[in-house]
NUROVO-783889 format. One line per 5 residues: number of its first residue (from 1); their letters; for each residue x, y, z of C-alpha. Coordinates in pm, 1 decimal, decimal comma. Each point is the difference from the previous one (the first is absolute). Layout:
<atoms>
NUM) a) X:Y:Z ~ ...;
</atoms>
This chain:
<atoms>
1) xxxxx) 29,1:-32,5:14,1 ~ 99,8:340,4:-109,0 ~ 16,0:306,6:228,3 ~ -64,0:365,2:-73,3 ~ 386,0:15,0:-37,0;
6) xxxxx) 37,6:-281,9:-239,3 ~ -318,7:154,5:-188,2 ~ 136,7:292,1:-74,1 ~ 363,7:-121,3:-91,7 ~ -149,9:-252,9:-189,5;
11) xxxxx) -227,0:238,5:-234,5 ~ 299,3:239,3:1,4 ~ 247,0:-255,9:-151,0 ~ -283,8:-63,0:-218,2 ~ -59,0:324,5:-164,5;
16) xxxxx) 369,8:62,1:-8,8 ~ 35,5:-327,9:-248,5 ~ -297,5:88,2:-207,9 ~ 181,3:381,2:-30,9 ~ 323,6:-231,7:-127,4;
21) xxxxx) -192,9:-158,3:-244,2 ~ -183,6:244,5:-140,7 ~ 257,3:230,5:39,0 ~ 101,1:-58,7:-409,2 ~ -369,8:23,6:-115,4;
26) xxxxx) 22,6:405,6:85,4 ~ -58,3:295,0:-248,5 ~ 206,9:218,6:200,5 ~ 364,3:20,3:134,1 ~ 0,1:-15,5:339,5;
31) xxxxx) 132,2:393,6:112,0 ~ 3,0:100,7:-345,4 ~ -203,3:104,5:-224,9 ~ 83,0:-210,9:-282,1 ~ -260,7:-285,3:-96,5;
36) xxxxx) 149,3:-316,8:12,8 ~ 110,8:-120,2:-346,5 ~ 156,4:-325,3:85,7 ~ -98,2:-357,4:-168,7 ~ -98,5:-144,4:-294,3;
41) xxxxx) -109,2:260,0:-261,6 ~ -39,4:-88,3:-428,4 ~ 62,0:177,5:-301,0 ~ -285,0:100,9:-161,6 ~ 170,8:161,0:-284,7;
46) xxxxx) 72,3:85,0:-307,3 ~ 181,8:-370,9:-9,6 ~ 65,7:-245,9:243,0 ~ -359,2:55,5:121,3 ~ -71,8:-237,5:289,1;
51) xxxxx) 370,7:-110,2:94,2 ~ 70,2:67,3:357,8 ~ 230,6:286,2:170,5 ~ 86,0:41,6:350,8 ~ 100,8:290,9:242,5;
56) xxxxx) 106,6:-26,6:317,5 ~ 18,3:238,2:243,8 ~ 146,5:157,8:288,6 ~ -111,9:378,7:154,3 ~ 11,6:203,1:-360,2;
61) xxxxx) 285,8:-243,2:-144,8 ~ -141,0:-235,0:-234,8 ~ 152,4:-226,6:-273,5 ~ -128,0:-101,3:-275,5 ~ -45,9:-315,0:-244,1;
66) xxxxx) -117,8:43,0:-288,2 ~ -174,4:-282,4:-223,3 ~ 342,9:-140,2:-187,4 ~ 133,5:13,8:384,5 ~ 184,3:363,9:-73,8;
71) xxxxx) 99,2:141,3:299,0 ~ -18,1:387,8:146,8 ~ 31,7:122,7:314,4 ~ -230,9:307,3:75,3 ~ -187,3:215,9:251,3;
76) xxxxx) -297,0:230,0:37,8 ~ -39,3:328,8:-141,6 ~ -323,7:68,4:201,7 ~ -245,0:-290,5:87,3 ~ -106,5:37,7:-339,2;
81) xxxxx) 283,2:16,1:-237,6 ~ 265,5:-263,1:73,2 ~ 363,9:-18,8:-236,0 ~ 161,0:-285,7:-119,2 ~ 347,5:81,0:8,0;
86) xxxxx) 198,8:-204,5:-178,6 ~ -283,2:2,3:-303,9 ~ 44,6:228,0:-254,3 ~ 192,1:240,1:175,6 ~ -250,3:12,0:291,3;
91) xxxxx) -338,4:-110,3:-111,6 ~ -283,2:140,5:112,4 ~ -321,1:-142,6:143,9 ~ -330,0:152,5:78,8 ~ -205,7:-211,7:236,6;
96) xxxxx) -346,1:-40,0:-29,0 ~ -252,5:211,2:260,9 ~ -95,0:-358,2:109,9 ~ 324,8:-178,8:12,4 ~ -41,1:-258,4:-288,9;
101) xxxxx) 202,1:158,6:-279,5 ~ 288,1:139,0:-46,9 ~ 3,4:232,5:-366,1 ~ 393,6:-0,3:-103,7 ~ 112,3:284,6:-164,0;
106) xxxxx) 105,6:-244,4:-294,7 ~ -394,0:-63,1:-102,0 ~ 1,2:-347,5:166,2 ~ -173,2:-84,0:278,0 ~ 4,9:-258,8:325,6;
111) xx) -376,4:-150,3:232,0 ~ -17,6:-130,3:231,7;
</atoms>
């Protein structure tokens, strides 16, 4: 049988575990106003449609992998703009309002 303190500790530990489990699905990056872009994205045009891409994120620092495996470091310019610094002398990407699309300055776009 749980004591009152034991029950409180159990609830607290459960809450922490659930928060940690759901951390990667957040739409914002804690401590910043930048959205969470990490995860798998898909090339949607104009070529290689449907090929997976990837973004990893640590705060405002980003790492991109395109649909053919090309890698670039990157960063947020602001909460709606990213730069892939190693592609095309700094390829700009505009993030959609709902955070599910990046429109790149080279006329390609990724979705998730």
